[in-house]
C-alpha positions in Angstrom: 7.9 3.9 -18.1 6.6 2.6 -14.8 3.0 2.9 -14.1 0.6 2.1 -10.8 -3.2 2.3 -10.1 -3.8 1.5 -7.0 -8.3 0.3 -6.4 -10.2 -1.3 -3.6 -10.7 1.9 -1.4 -14.0 3.3 -0.2 -15.9 3.7 3.2 -15.9 0.9 5.4 -17.1 0.5 9.8 -14.9 0.7 12.0 -13.4 -3.2 12.5 -13.9 -4.4 9.0 -12.1 -4.9 6.6 -10.9 -3.7 3.0 -8.1 -4.8 0.6 -6.4 -2.3 -1.5 -4.7 -3.6 -4.9 -2.4 -1.6 -6.7 -1.4 -3.0 -10.6 1.8 -2.0 -12.0 3.2 -1.8 -15.7 5.8 -2.1 -16.3 9.3 -4.3 -17.0 11.2 -6.0 -14.1 8.4 -5.9 -11.6 9.6 -9.5 -10.1 12.8 -7.6 -8.5 11.1 -4.0 -7.8 10.5 -2.9 -4.1 7.0 -2.1 -3.5 5.2 -0.2 -0.6 2.0 1.5 0.5 1.5 5.0 2.4 -0.6 6.8 3.6 -2.1 10.5 4.2 -4.2 11.9 6.2 -5.6 15.7 6.0 -3.1 17.9 7.8 -0.4 14.9 8.6 2.8 13.8 6.7 2.6 10.9 4.6 3.4 7.4 6.4 5.0 4.3 4.8 2.5 1.7 6.4 3.6 -1.3 4.8 6.5 -2.7 2.2 7.7 -6.3 0.5 10.7 -6.5 -1.2 11.3 -8.5 -4.7 12.2 -11.4 -1.7 8.7 -11.1 -0.4 10.4 -9.5 3.1 8.0 -7.4 4.9 7.7 -4.4 7.1 5.6 -2.8 9.2 4.6 0.5 10.5 3.8 -0.1 14.2 0.9 1.2 14.0 -0.8 -1.6 11.6 1.5 -4.4 12.9 -1.0 -7.1 13.3 -4.3 -5.6 11.5 -2.3 -5.0 7.7 -0.9 -7.4 5.6 1.2 -6.7 2.4 1.6 -9.3 -0.1 2.6 -9.8 -4.3 1.5 -11.3 -7.2 4.7 -11.6 -9.1 2.2 -13.3 -12.1 0.0 -10.1 -12.2 2.2 -7.4 -11.5 0.2 -6.6 -8.5 0.8 -6.3 -5.1 -2.1 -5.6 -2.5 -2.4 -4.8 1.3 -5.3 -6.5 3.2 -6.6 -4.3 6.3 -8.4 -5.4 8.9 -9.3 -4.1 12.0 -9.9 -0.8 10.7 -9.8 2.0 12.9 -11.0 5.7 12.2 -7.6 6.7 12.6 -6.8 4.5 9.3 -8.5 7.0 7.7 -6.3 8.4 4.5 -5.1 8.3 1.3 -3.4 5.1 0.1 -0.8 5.8 -2.1 1.4 2.2 -3.9 4.8 2.7 -4.4 7.8 1.3 -6.5 11.7 1.5 -6.3 14.2 -0.7 -8.3 17.2 0.3 -5.9 16.9 -0.6 -2.2 19.1 2.0 -1.0 17.1 4.9 -2.6 13.9 6.4 -1.7 10.3 5.5 -3.6 10.5 7.2 -7.0 7.2 5.5 -8.4 3.9 6.6 -6.7 0.6 5.4 -8.0 -2.4 8.9 -7.4 -4.1 7.2 -4.6 -6.9 5.7 -3.4 -9.4 6.9 -0.6 -10.3 4.5 2.5 -12.1 6.2 5.5 -13.2 4.1 8.7 -16.8 5.6 9.8 -19.5 4.5 11.5 
């Protein structure tokens, strides 16, 4: 059974940085596709960054050039480095995992709050 646990959220000033971590339990992490999504109050969940088992990455236009997703298969962990944060980045950030390239993400963490405010 896969479990995902996010950490690293918090309050940061505009222009600041945060690094989120997601630790995964279960097997075959190295071949799993991983993603980070966020949901702001009153808005739909948005997938912001993904990384495949082959380390291919993709980003939403809203975060491209500011966020970096990475993974450490030895630690079963995926990271989201967030730089030049803006108030509109405020949201609950969720880690997600799937094993099938053609499917939706079917494992989700509990989320971690990121608040960008002065």
